[in-house]
PAKE-204448 format. One record per residue (C-alpha): residue number from 1; x negated, y, z negated. Coordinates in Angstrom, 1 decimal. Example, Ala and Ser with C-alpha at 12.3 -4.5 7.8 and 13.67 -1.06 7.14 Angstrom:
(1,(-12.3,-4.5,-7.8))
(2,(-13.7,-1.1,-7.1))
END
This chain:
(1,(-19.6,-37.6,-19.3))
(2,(-23.0,-36.8,-17.9))
(3,(-26.3,-36.1,-19.9))
(4,(-29.3,-34.1,-19.6))
(5,(-32.8,-34.4,-21.0))
(6,(-33.4,-30.7,-21.8))
(7,(-36.7,-29.6,-22.5))
(8,(-37.9,-25.7,-23.9))
(9,(-41.4,-24.8,-23.5))
(10,(-42.3,-22.1,-25.7))
(11,(-45.6,-20.6,-26.9))
(12,(-44.7,-21.7,-30.6))
(13,(-42.8,-24.6,-30.3))
(14,(-41.6,-27.6,-27.9))
(15,(-38.2,-28.5,-28.2))
(16,(-36.5,-31.5,-26.6))
(17,(-33.3,-32.9,-26.7))
(18,(-30.2,-34.8,-24.9))
(19,(-27.1,-32.4,-24.3))
(20,(-23.9,-33.1,-22.6))
(21,(-22.3,-31.6,-19.9))
(22,(-19.9,-29.9,-22.4))
(23,(-22.9,-28.1,-23.9))
(24,(-23.2,-30.4,-27.2))
(25,(-26.6,-31.5,-28.4))
(26,(-26.5,-35.0,-29.4))
(27,(-30.2,-35.4,-30.3))
(28,(-33.5,-33.3,-30.6))
(29,(-36.8,-33.1,-31.8))
(30,(-39.4,-30.5,-32.0))
(31,(-43.0,-29.8,-32.8))
(32,(-45.4,-26.6,-32.7))
(33,(-47.1,-26.0,-29.3))
(34,(-50.6,-27.2,-29.7))
(35,(-52.7,-24.3,-29.2))
(36,(-56.3,-26.3,-28.9))
(37,(-55.6,-28.4,-25.8))
(38,(-56.4,-28.2,-22.2))
(39,(-53.7,-28.0,-19.5))
(40,(-53.7,-32.1,-19.6))
(41,(-53.6,-32.4,-23.3))
(42,(-50.8,-30.0,-23.4))
(43,(-48.9,-32.2,-20.9))
(44,(-49.8,-34.9,-23.1))
(45,(-48.2,-33.8,-26.1))
(46,(-44.9,-32.7,-24.6))
(47,(-44.6,-36.3,-22.9))
(48,(-45.4,-37.6,-26.3))
(49,(-42.4,-35.4,-27.8))
(50,(-40.0,-36.4,-24.7))
(51,(-40.9,-40.1,-25.3))
(52,(-39.8,-39.7,-29.0))
(53,(-36.6,-38.5,-27.7))
(54,(-35.7,-40.9,-25.0))
(55,(-36.4,-44.0,-27.5))
(56,(-32.8,-42.5,-29.3))
(57,(-29.9,-44.4,-28.1))
(58,(-28.2,-40.8,-27.2))
(59,(-30.6,-40.9,-24.1))
(60,(-28.5,-43.6,-22.4))
(61,(-27.4,-42.5,-19.2))
(62,(-29.3,-39.5,-19.0))
(63,(-28.9,-38.3,-15.3))
(64,(-31.1,-35.1,-14.8))
(65,(-33.9,-33.2,-16.4))
(66,(-33.9,-29.6,-17.1))
(67,(-36.7,-27.3,-18.5))
(68,(-37.0,-23.7,-19.6))
(69,(-40.5,-22.5,-19.6))
(70,(-42.2,-19.1,-20.1))
(71,(-43.1,-17.5,-16.7))
(72,(-43.9,-16.2,-14.5))
(73,(-43.8,-19.2,-12.1))
(74,(-44.0,-19.8,-8.4))
(75,(-42.1,-21.9,-5.9))
(76,(-38.8,-21.5,-8.0))
(77,(-40.7,-23.6,-10.7))
(78,(-42.8,-25.8,-9.0))
(79,(-45.8,-24.3,-10.6))
(80,(-45.6,-22.4,-14.1))
(81,(-48.0,-20.1,-15.8))
(82,(-46.6,-19.0,-19.0))
(83,(-48.1,-15.6,-20.3))
(84,(-48.1,-17.1,-23.9))
(85,(-49.8,-20.5,-23.0))
(86,(-53.0,-20.0,-21.8))
(87,(-53.6,-23.9,-20.8))
(88,(-51.2,-23.5,-18.1))
(89,(-51.8,-21.5,-14.9))
(90,(-50.2,-22.6,-11.9))
(91,(-49.7,-25.9,-13.6))
(92,(-47.0,-28.3,-11.6))
(93,(-44.7,-29.2,-14.3))
(94,(-41.8,-30.1,-12.4))
(95,(-43.6,-32.5,-10.3))
(96,(-45.5,-34.1,-13.0))
(97,(-42.2,-34.6,-14.9))
(98,(-40.6,-35.9,-12.5))
(99,(-43.1,-38.7,-11.7))
(100,(-43.2,-39.6,-15.4))
(101,(-39.5,-39.5,-15.9))
(102,(-38.3,-40.7,-12.9))
(103,(-35.5,-38.3,-13.0))
(104,(-34.3,-35.3,-10.9))
(105,(-36.0,-32.4,-12.5))
(106,(-35.3,-28.6,-12.3))
(107,(-37.8,-25.8,-14.3))
(108,(-36.7,-22.4,-14.5))
(109,(-37.6,-19.5,-16.6))
(110,(-36.6,-19.6,-20.3))
(111,(-34.8,-16.4,-20.4))
(112,(-32.9,-17.2,-17.4))
(113,(-32.0,-20.5,-19.0))
(114,(-30.9,-18.7,-22.0))
(115,(-28.4,-16.5,-19.7))
(116,(-27.0,-19.9,-18.5))
(117,(-26.4,-21.0,-21.8))
(118,(-24.9,-17.8,-22.9))
(119,(-22.4,-17.5,-20.0))
(120,(-21.6,-21.0,-20.3))
(121,(-20.8,-21.7,-24.1))
(122,(-22.1,-18.3,-25.9))
(123,(-21.2,-14.6,-26.1))
(124,(-21.0,-13.8,-22.5))
(125,(-18.6,-17.2,-21.9))
(126,(-16.3,-16.1,-19.0))
(127,(-18.1,-13.1,-17.9))
(128,(-19.5,-12.6,-14.3))
(129,(-21.9,-9.8,-14.7))
(130,(-24.0,-9.6,-17.7))
(131,(-28.1,-9.4,-19.0))
(132,(-29.3,-12.0,-21.7))
(133,(-32.5,-11.1,-22.9))
(134,(-35.0,-12.9,-25.5))
(135,(-37.1,-10.5,-27.8))
(136,(-39.4,-13.1,-29.7))
(137,(-43.2,-13.9,-29.2))
(138,(-42.6,-12.4,-25.5))
(139,(-39.5,-10.7,-24.1))
(140,(-37.7,-12.2,-21.0))
(141,(-34.6,-11.5,-19.3))
(142,(-32.0,-13.4,-17.1))
(143,(-29.5,-11.5,-14.9))
(144,(-26.0,-12.7,-13.8))
(145,(-24.3,-10.6,-11.1))
(146,(-21.1,-11.7,-9.6))
(147,(-21.1,-15.1,-11.1))
(148,(-24.5,-15.8,-9.8))
(149,(-27.8,-16.2,-11.8))
(150,(-30.5,-13.9,-10.1))
(151,(-33.4,-16.2,-9.0))
(152,(-35.7,-13.9,-6.8))
(153,(-38.1,-14.9,-4.3))
(154,(-40.2,-17.2,-6.6))
(155,(-37.6,-17.5,-9.3))
(156,(-39.1,-14.8,-11.5))
(157,(-35.7,-12.3,-11.2))
(158,(-34.8,-10.7,-14.6))
(159,(-38.5,-9.9,-16.1))
(160,(-37.2,-7.0,-18.2))
(161,(-40.1,-7.3,-20.8))
(162,(-42.4,-5.7,-18.0))
(163,(-40.5,-2.4,-17.6))
(164,(-42.0,0.5,-18.7))
(165,(-40.2,1.9,-21.7))
(166,(-43.1,4.1,-23.5))
(167,(-45.0,6.0,-20.7))
(168,(-48.8,5.8,-21.1))
(169,(-48.2,3.2,-24.1))
(170,(-50.6,0.3,-24.9))
(171,(-51.8,-1.8,-21.9))
(172,(-50.1,-5.2,-21.7))
(173,(-50.5,-7.9,-18.8))
(174,(-51.8,-4.6,-17.0))
(175,(-48.8,-2.5,-17.5))
(176,(-49.1,0.4,-19.7))
(177,(-46.1,0.7,-22.1))
(178,(-44.0,-2.1,-21.0))
(179,(-41.2,-3.5,-23.2))
(180,(-43.1,-6.6,-23.9))
(181,(-46.2,-4.7,-24.8))
(182,(-44.4,-2.5,-27.3))
(183,(-41.4,-4.6,-28.7))
(184,(-42.5,-8.2,-28.6))
(185,(-43.3,-9.9,-32.0))
(186,(-47.1,-10.5,-30.7))
(187,(-47.0,-6.6,-29.8))
(188,(-45.3,-5.5,-33.2))
(189,(-48.1,-7.8,-35.1))
(190,(-50.7,-6.5,-33.1))
(191,(-49.3,-2.6,-33.9))
(192,(-48.8,-3.1,-37.8))
(193,(-51.2,-5.5,-38.6))
(194,(-48.9,-7.5,-40.4))
(195,(-46.3,-10.7,-39.0))
(196,(-43.5,-9.0,-36.9))
(197,(-41.1,-10.7,-39.5))
(198,(-42.4,-8.3,-42.4))
(199,(-41.9,-5.3,-40.2))
(200,(-40.3,-2.2,-42.1))
(201,(-37.1,-0.6,-41.0))
(202,(-38.5,2.0,-39.2))
(203,(-40.4,-0.6,-36.7))
(204,(-37.2,-2.7,-36.5))
(205,(-35.2,0.4,-35.6))
(206,(-38.0,1.4,-32.9))
(207,(-38.0,-2.2,-31.4))
(208,(-34.3,-1.8,-30.9))
(209,(-34.7,1.7,-29.6))
(210,(-36.9,0.2,-26.7))
(211,(-35.0,-2.5,-26.0))
(212,(-31.7,-0.4,-25.9))
(213,(-33.5,1.9,-23.4))
(214,(-34.5,-0.9,-20.9))
(215,(-30.9,-2.2,-21.2))
(216,(-29.6,1.1,-20.4))
(217,(-31.7,1.4,-17.5))
(218,(-30.7,-2.0,-16.0))
(219,(-27.0,-1.3,-16.4))
(220,(-27.3,2.0,-14.4))
(221,(-29.0,-0.1,-11.8))
(222,(-26.9,-3.0,-11.6))
(223,(-23.5,-2.1,-12.6))
(224,(-23.2,-4.6,-15.9))
(225,(-21.8,-3.8,-18.7))
(226,(-22.8,-6.4,-21.6))
(227,(-26.4,-7.6,-22.6))
(228,(-26.7,-10.7,-24.9))
(229,(-30.0,-10.6,-27.0))
(230,(-31.4,-13.5,-28.5))
(231,(-35.0,-14.3,-29.9))
(232,(-36.6,-14.3,-33.5))
(233,(-37.4,-10.8,-33.5))
(234,(-33.9,-9.4,-32.3))
(235,(-32.0,-11.8,-34.5))
(236,(-34.0,-11.4,-37.4))
(237,(-34.2,-7.6,-37.3))
(238,(-30.5,-7.7,-37.6))
(239,(-28.4,-4.6,-37.9))
(240,(-31.2,-2.3,-37.7))
(241,(-32.3,-3.6,-34.3))
(242,(-28.7,-3.8,-33.0))
(243,(-27.4,-0.4,-34.1))
(244,(-30.7,1.5,-32.8))
(245,(-30.4,-0.7,-29.5))
(246,(-26.9,0.2,-28.9))
(247,(-27.5,4.0,-29.9))
(248,(-30.3,4.0,-27.2))
(249,(-28.3,2.1,-24.5))
(250,(-25.5,4.8,-25.0))
(251,(-27.8,7.9,-24.8))
(252,(-29.3,6.2,-21.3))
(253,(-26.2,4.5,-19.6))
(254,(-24.1,7.6,-19.3))
(255,(-22.6,7.0,-15.5))
(256,(-19.0,6.3,-15.2))
(257,(-19.6,2.5,-14.6))
(258,(-22.2,2.1,-17.0))
(259,(-20.9,4.0,-20.1))
(260,(-19.7,1.6,-22.7))
(261,(-22.4,-0.8,-21.9))
(262,(-22.5,-3.4,-24.9))
(263,(-25.4,-5.2,-26.4))
(264,(-24.3,-8.3,-28.7))
(265,(-26.5,-11.0,-30.4))
(266,(-26.6,-14.4,-28.7))
(267,(-24.0,-16.6,-29.5))
(268,(-25.6,-19.9,-29.7))
(269,(-28.6,-19.0,-32.0))
(270,(-31.4,-21.5,-32.3))
(271,(-29.6,-23.9,-29.9))
(272,(-29.2,-21.4,-27.1))
(273,(-32.8,-22.4,-25.5))
(274,(-32.2,-26.2,-25.4))
(275,(-28.6,-25.8,-24.1))
(276,(-30.1,-23.6,-21.5))
(277,(-32.4,-26.1,-20.7))
(278,(-29.9,-28.5,-20.0))
(279,(-27.9,-26.0,-18.3))
(280,(-31.0,-25.5,-15.9))
(281,(-30.7,-29.3,-14.8))
(282,(-26.8,-29.4,-14.6))
(283,(-27.1,-26.1,-12.4))
(284,(-29.9,-27.8,-10.3))
(285,(-27.6,-30.9,-9.3))
(286,(-24.7,-28.5,-8.5))
(287,(-22.5,-28.0,-11.5))
(288,(-20.6,-24.5,-12.3))
(289,(-21.1,-23.7,-15.8))
(290,(-18.2,-21.5,-16.7))
(291,(-18.0,-18.3,-14.8))
(292,(-21.5,-19.2,-13.3))
(293,(-21.9,-20.9,-9.9))
(294,(-24.5,-23.6,-9.0))
(295,(-27.6,-22.0,-7.3))
(296,(-27.5,-20.4,-4.3))
(297,(-30.5,-22.3,-2.7))
(298,(-28.3,-25.6,-3.4))
(299,(-25.5,-23.9,-2.0))
(300,(-27.1,-22.8,1.2))
(301,(-29.0,-26.5,1.7))
END
């Protein structure tokens, strides 16, 4: 039974664990993401957390390290610049971890990692065409078509958070009216003046509507019929969010091939990001994950 060291790097927390090639988490530890550290200080905090996990007996036999990190990134994970982690800009996370761990290390966008996890063990299991979204502090996405996770030129395919859903809306990351700028937890807090978790029903429905609008457009573009949604905002808003998202998707996705596209909650809940990080590692080493093939770059090599 192969094991991966799985690392999820988020704007609010760092999560590290040992995950088997059957998607079982054997051991994990978390800590808040430091906001008062420079690039090296943040990396040191991550390495300390990794060390505490590697000291556990479950880490015996770990063969690969997989990392899910906020983006964007360049060189398919060679350099990361998470929008919600200001300390890291073009930070060489993959090479630094390889040096420290002595393991083959693979880095990918955290939302793409979630797509791997949900297609492997979650709500999209067995499906070869779907999109996975994370609606949390930010908004990200990962797309699987014809059984392959889309990477793009630099590994950034799937950035649904930067689609325009409110023309002329508030500006975020230089884009007016983007999904992330209007429907992320950060945006909701700024728009309402209160934590996103305290948003009333009207805001929960608005958030779902905007996500459904984006999903409907993607379904029309890419000929897929399933969207799996995770993240503290989406899952925390529950039925208000998902009913509104589905209604708007139904309004937008009306072509013969896109009508009926479903928006469903992620199946792995809080375990998805860590299982996804492990999946990044296994995929990078050539594993097939359910209906999802190994990376095309690996196959081409």
